[in-house]
C-alpha positions in Angstrom: 33.6 2.9 -34.4 37.4 2.9 -34.7 39.5 3.1 -31.5 41.0 6.3 -32.9 37.6 7.9 -33.1 36.5 6.7 -29.6 39.7 8.2 -28.2 39.2 11.5 -29.9 35.5 11.7 -28.7 36.6 10.9 -25.2 39.2 13.5 -25.2 36.7 16.3 -26.3 33.8 14.9 -24.1 35.2 13.0 -21.3 31.5 12.4 -19.9 30.6 10.3 -22.9 31.1 6.5 -22.2 31.3 3.5 -24.4 30.4 0.7 -22.3 28.7 -2.3 -23.7 25.7 -2.3 -21.5 25.0 1.5 -22.6 25.7 0.8 -26.3 23.4 -2.3 -26.1 20.5 -0.3 -24.3 20.8 2.3 -27.1 20.5 -0.1 -29.7 17.5 -1.7 -28.0 15.9 1.6 -27.8 16.5 2.4 -31.5 15.1 -1.1 -32.3 11.8 -0.3 -30.1 11.6 3.0 -31.9 11.8 1.4 -35.3 8.9 -1.3 -34.5 6.9 1.3 -33.1 7.3 3.6 -36.2 6.7 0.7 -38.5 3.4 -0.3 -36.9 2.2 3.2 -36.4 2.8 4.1 -40.1 1.5 0.9 -41.4 -1.7 1.7 -39.4 -1.9 5.3 -40.5 -1.3 4.3 -44.2 -3.9 1.4 -44.0 -1.1 -0.9 -45.6 -1.1 -4.7 -45.2 1.9 -6.1 -43.2 2.6 -9.0 -45.6 1.5 -12.5 -45.9 1.7 -14.6 -42.9 3.4 -11.6 -41.0 0.7 -11.7 -38.1 0.8 -7.9 -37.6 -2.6 -7.6 -39.6 -4.4 -9.0 -36.7 -2.6 -6.3 -34.2 -3.3 -3.5 -36.4 -7.0 -4.3 -37.0 -7.7 -4.8 -33.3 -9.9 -2.4 -31.8 -7.0 -1.7 -29.1 -4.7 -0.6 -31.9 -6.1 3.1 -31.8 -6.4 5.4 -28.9 -8.1 8.8 -29.0 -7.8 8.3 -32.9 -4.0 7.9 -32.9 -2.4 4.6 -33.4 -0.6 3.0 -30.4 2.5 2.6 -32.6 2.8 6.5 -32.8 2.6 6.7 -29.0 5.2 4.2 -28.5 7.4 5.9 -31.2 7.2 9.2 -29.0 8.2 7.4 -25.8 11.0 5.5 -27.5 12.2 8.7 -29.1 12.2 10.3 -25.6 14.1 7.1 -24.2 16.6 7.4 -26.9 17.5 11.0 -27.3 16.4 12.8 -24.2 19.5 14.3 -22.3 17.6 14.2 -19.0 17.7 11.1 -16.9 14.4 12.1 -15.2 12.6 12.1 -18.7 14.2 8.9 -19.8 13.0 7.2 -16.7 9.5 8.3 -17.0 9.4 7.2 -20.7 10.6 3.7 -19.5 8.0 3.7 -16.9 5.3 4.5 -19.3 6.6 2.0 -22.0 6.6 -0.6 -19.2 3.1 0.3 -18.2 1.8 0.2 -21.6 3.5 -3.1 -22.2 1.9 -4.7 -19.1 -1.5 -3.4 -20.2 -1.2 -4.7 -23.6 0.2 -8.2 -22.5 -2.9 -8.1 -20.1 -5.3 -7.5 -22.9 -4.0 -10.4 -24.7 -5.4 -12.6 -21.9 -8.8 -11.5 -22.3 -9.0 -11.0 -26.2 
């Protein structure tokens, strides 16, 4: 993004900030959304991940589906809320649920 466009955006929308931590957080959320969508759609389509990729073990696990929906789809919904929600409260809840889900999944790895 060029300096002129940043100045123009800040003139019309003074509440919009362009700090490095905020932009980094948005990129990381977008990356989380991309990974969750990839895994969810691969599970739905039944496609292999690739030779030596290692995600086949994840997608074929009995923990890869909850209530008939791939875990990646749940993650994609939560990452979408965390990425595009205008409400700080809903973003906070999405982050809490993502954190809880991560703790549960990492905990499962210890026992499986």
